[in-house]
C-alpha positions as CSV (number, residue, x, y, z in Angstrom):
1,M,-1.5,-12.3,28.7
2,D,-5.2,-12.7,28.3
3,T,-7.0,-13.2,24.9
4,T,-7.4,-9.4,24.3
5,E,-3.8,-8.5,25.1
6,V,-2.5,-11.2,22.8
7,F,-4.6,-9.8,19.9
8,E,-3.7,-6.3,20.5
9,T,0.0,-7.1,20.8
10,L,-0.1,-8.8,17.4
11,R,-2.5,-6.3,15.9
12,P,0.1,-4.2,14.0
13,R,1.7,-7.3,12.4
14,L,-1.8,-8.7,11.4
15,L,-2.8,-5.5,10.1
16,G,0.5,-5.4,8.1
17,V,-0.3,-8.8,6.6
18,A,-3.9,-8.0,5.7
19,Y,-3.1,-4.6,4.2
20,R,-0.4,-5.9,1.9
21,I,-2.6,-8.7,0.8
22,L,-5.6,-6.4,0.1
23,G,-4.2,-3.0,-0.5
24,S,-7.0,-1.5,1.3
25,V,-7.0,-0.3,5.0
26,A,-10.8,-0.5,5.3
27,D,-10.7,-4.1,4.0
28,A,-7.8,-5.0,6.2
29,E,-9.6,-3.7,9.2
30,D,-12.7,-5.8,8.3
31,V,-10.5,-8.9,8.1
32,L,-9.0,-8.0,11.6
33,Q,-12.5,-7.6,13.0
34,E,-13.5,-11.1,11.7
35,A,-10.2,-12.5,13.1
36,W,-10.9,-10.9,16.5
37,M,-14.5,-12.4,16.6
38,R,-13.1,-15.9,16.0
39,W,-10.2,-15.4,18.6
40,S,-12.5,-14.0,21.3
41,C,-14.3,-17.3,21.2
42,T,-11.1,-19.3,21.3
43,D,-9.5,-20.5,24.5
44,A,-6.0,-19.0,24.1
45,S,-4.5,-21.5,26.6
46,T,-5.1,-24.3,24.2
47,V,-3.3,-22.5,21.3
48,A,0.5,-23.3,21.3
49,N,1.5,-20.5,19.0
50,P,-1.0,-17.5,18.9
51,E,0.8,-15.6,16.2
52,A,0.8,-18.5,13.8
53,Y,-2.9,-19.2,14.5
54,L,-3.9,-15.7,14.0
55,V,-1.8,-15.1,10.9
56,T,-3.5,-18.2,9.5
57,V,-7.0,-16.7,10.2
58,V,-6.0,-13.3,8.9
59,G,-4.3,-14.9,5.8
60,R,-7.3,-17.0,4.9
61,R,-9.8,-14.2,5.5
62,A,-7.7,-11.5,3.4
63,T,-7.2,-14.0,0.4
64,D,-10.9,-14.7,0.5
65,H,-11.7,-11.0,0.5
66,L,-9.1,-10.4,-2.3
67,R,-10.9,-13.0,-4.5
68,A,-14.1,-10.9,-4.1
69,A,-12.4,-7.6,-4.4
70,K,-10.8,-8.7,-7.8
71,R,-14.3,-9.3,-9.1
72,R,-15.6,-5.9,-7.9
73,R,-12.6,-4.0,-9.3
74,E,-13.4,-5.2,-12.7
75,S,-16.5,-2.9,-12.8
76,Y,-14.7,-0.1,-10.8
77,T,-15.1,3.5,-12.1
78,G,-11.8,5.0,-13.1
79,P,-8.4,3.5,-12.2
80,W,-8.2,1.5,-8.9
81,L,-5.1,2.3,-6.7
82,P,-4.1,0.8,-3.4
83,E,-5.2,2.9,-0.5
84,P,-2.4,5.1,0.6
85,V,-1.3,5.0,4.4
86,G,1.2,6.8,6.7
87,N,3.7,4.6,8.3
88,E,6.1,4.7,11.1
89,P,9.1,2.3,11.5
90,D,8.7,-0.4,14.0
91,P,11.3,0.3,16.7
92,A,11.4,-3.4,17.6
93,L,12.7,-4.3,14.1
94,D,16.4,-4.4,13.2
95,P,17.3,-1.8,10.3
96,A,17.4,-4.5,7.6
97,A,14.0,-5.9,8.5
98,A,12.5,-2.4,8.7
99,A,13.8,-1.4,5.3
100,E,12.3,-4.7,3.8
101,L,8.9,-4.0,5.4
102,A,8.9,-0.4,4.3
103,D,9.9,-1.3,0.6
104,S,7.0,-3.9,0.6
105,L,4.6,-1.0,1.7
106,S,5.6,1.3,-1.1
107,M,3.0,2.1,-3.7
108,A,5.1,0.7,-6.4
109,A,5.4,-2.6,-4.7
110,L,1.6,-2.7,-4.0
111,L,0.9,-1.9,-7.6
112,L,3.1,-4.9,-8.6
113,L,1.3,-7.0,-6.1
114,E,-1.9,-6.4,-8.0
115,R,-0.5,-8.3,-10.9
116,L,-0.5,-11.4,-8.8
117,S,-3.3,-13.9,-8.2
118,P,-4.8,-13.9,-4.7
119,E,-2.9,-17.1,-3.8
120,Q,0.5,-15.8,-5.3
121,R,0.0,-12.6,-3.3
122,A,-0.8,-14.2,0.0
123,V,2.3,-16.5,-0.4
124,F,4.6,-13.8,-1.4
125,V,3.5,-11.5,1.3
126,L,3.7,-14.1,4.2
127,H,7.0,-15.6,2.9
128,D,9.1,-13.0,1.3
129,V,7.8,-10.1,3.4
130,F,7.0,-11.5,6.8
131,S,9.3,-14.7,6.6
132,F,6.7,-17.3,7.5
133,P,7.7,-20.8,6.7
134,F,5.9,-22.6,3.8
135,S,4.6,-25.1,6.2
136,E,2.5,-22.6,7.9
137,I,1.6,-20.8,4.7
138,A,0.3,-24.0,3.4
139,E,-2.3,-24.1,6.1
140,V,-3.3,-20.5,5.1
141,I,-4.1,-21.1,1.6
142,G,-4.9,-24.8,1.7
143,K,-2.3,-26.1,-0.6
144,S,0.8,-28.2,-0.2
145,E,4.2,-26.8,0.7
146,T,5.5,-27.7,-2.8
147,A,2.6,-25.7,-4.4
148,C,3.4,-22.9,-2.1
149,R,7.0,-22.8,-3.1
150,K,6.0,-22.8,-6.8
151,L,3.5,-20.0,-6.1
152,A,6.2,-18.0,-4.5
153,S,8.7,-18.5,-7.1
154,R,6.3,-17.3,-9.8
155,A,5.2,-14.3,-7.6
156,R,8.8,-13.4,-7.0
157,R,9.6,-13.5,-10.8
158,L,6.6,-11.1,-11.5
159,M,7.6,-8.7,-8.8
160,N,11.2,-8.7,-9.9
161,D,10.4,-8.1,-13.6
162,G,8.4,-4.9,-12.7
163,R,10.7,-3.3,-10.2
164,P,12.5,0.0,-11.0
165,R,15.8,-0.4,-13.1
166,F,17.8,1.5,-10.5
167,D,17.6,2.8,-6.9
168,V,17.4,6.5,-6.2
169,D,19.4,7.9,-3.4
170,R,17.1,8.8,-0.5
171,R,18.3,12.2,0.1
172,E,18.1,12.9,-3.7
173,R,14.6,11.4,-3.8
174,D,13.5,13.5,-0.7
175,D,15.0,16.7,-2.4
176,L,13.0,16.1,-5.7
177,A,9.9,15.5,-3.8
178,N,10.2,18.8,-1.8
179,R,10.9,20.7,-5.0
180,F,7.9,19.1,-6.6
181,F,5.4,19.9,-3.9
182,D,6.8,23.4,-3.6
183,A,6.2,23.8,-7.3
184,V,2.7,22.4,-7.1
185,T,1.5,24.6,-4.1
186,K,3.0,27.7,-5.9
187,G,1.5,26.7,-9.3
188,D,5.1,27.1,-10.8
189,L,4.7,25.6,-14.2
190,A,8.3,26.3,-15.2
191,E,9.7,24.4,-12.1
192,L,7.4,21.5,-12.8
193,R,8.6,21.3,-16.4
194,K,12.2,20.9,-15.0
195,L,11.2,18.2,-12.6
196,L,8.8,16.0,-14.6
197,A,9.8,13.4,-17.1
198,S,8.8,13.8,-20.7
199,D,6.7,10.6,-20.6
200,V,5.3,11.3,-17.1
201,E,1.9,9.7,-16.4
202,V,-0.7,10.5,-13.6
203,Y,-3.2,8.2,-12.3
204,G,-6.1,9.3,-10.0
205,D,-8.5,7.3,-7.8
206,G,-11.6,8.7,-6.4
207,G,-12.9,5.8,-4.7
208,G,-14.9,4.4,-7.6
209,K,-17.5,7.2,-7.2
210,A,-16.0,10.4,-8.3
211,P,-12.6,9.7,-9.9
212,Q,-10.3,12.7,-10.2
213,W,-9.2,11.6,-13.7
214,M,-11.3,9.2,-15.8
215,R,-8.3,8.6,-17.9
216,V,-4.5,8.5,-17.3
217,V,-2.9,12.0,-17.9
218,V,0.2,11.5,-20.0
219,G,2.9,13.8,-21.1
220,L,5.1,16.6,-19.7
221,D,2.9,19.5,-21.0
222,K,-0.5,18.1,-19.9
223,V,0.7,16.9,-16.5
224,G,2.6,20.2,-15.8
225,R,-0.3,22.5,-16.7
226,M,-2.7,20.2,-14.7
227,F,-0.5,20.4,-11.4
228,A,0.1,24.1,-11.9
229,A,-3.6,24.8,-12.3
230,L,-4.4,22.6,-9.2
231,G,-1.9,24.3,-7.1
232,R,-3.3,27.8,-7.9
233,R,-6.9,26.5,-7.4
234,F,-5.8,25.0,-4.0
235,A,-4.2,28.2,-2.8
236,G,-7.3,30.1,-3.8
237,A,-9.5,27.8,-1.9
238,G,-7.5,27.9,1.2
239,L,-6.5,24.2,1.1
240,Q,-3.7,23.1,3.4
241,V,-0.7,21.0,2.2
242,E,1.1,18.7,4.7
243,R,4.2,16.8,3.9
244,H,4.0,13.2,5.1
245,E,5.7,9.9,4.4
246,V,3.0,7.8,2.6
247,N,3.6,4.1,2.1
248,G,7.4,4.7,2.7
249,Q,7.7,7.4,0.2
250,P,7.7,11.2,0.4
251,G,4.2,12.4,-0.1
252,A,1.7,15.0,0.9
253,V,-1.8,15.2,2.4
254,F,-4.2,17.8,1.2
255,R,-6.8,19.3,3.8
256,D,-9.7,21.5,3.2
257,P,-10.1,24.7,5.4
258,S,-11.8,22.8,8.1
259,G,-8.9,20.2,8.3
260,R,-10.6,17.4,6.6
261,V,-8.4,15.1,4.4
262,I,-9.5,15.3,0.8
263,N,-6.5,14.0,-1.0
264,A,-3.1,12.3,-0.6
265,R,-0.4,12.4,-3.2
266,L,2.8,10.6,-4.1
267,P,5.1,12.3,-6.7
268,N,6.6,8.9,-7.8
269,N,5.1,5.4,-7.8
270,G,8.5,3.8,-8.7
């Protein structure tokens, strides 16, 4: 394959690495563009392992971008949440690997990754999610293999400490999500009260410019009334609600009458 074919073949994997490190599709695409610029000036015939080479470039760029992003997010208006994406399973992966990748893409996992330092996040993503050896990861972040192992251990501990206490059956989860979105679109407050936990919390991110909620909305009564009112408002405005899998979880995309996406929602972040 020529230089372009090699890059395009590896693009989905490279984008997966960059997105999980950064939590932003736009930033991940920027990183891939930088990687492409470097790769396009490289004689591919001199690179023994193009995948390892490109992952190293992407991992370094993504980690550098994350360091800068962490500083920007300190002054971000309202809560910052990872950018949601729709996803399809990779048919080339075996079921176990596909399940592992889907789990690492969930909004709950991405929020846990936000607790990690840029180096911990890069090491965790590359080793625990994409199974890259520590010898190659050491090249990515410029540390020894021993240091990378320690970073992975700390990251793994932080991730495990924040995971849900139990797993929900997929069919039960999907059924609850369907009932939730039906109740929202109908503005059915009684049904929402049945579905929401007493200590439910809602976070909204409007891109740092016009946040949907400046503060976290807490409690069954406040959250239920808010979603019921939003559902009635959406119906009156002619907005469309489309069910989609978002970050490996049941979710929905909201469109205005012209079809433009205005919102994406997940009923459960873990």
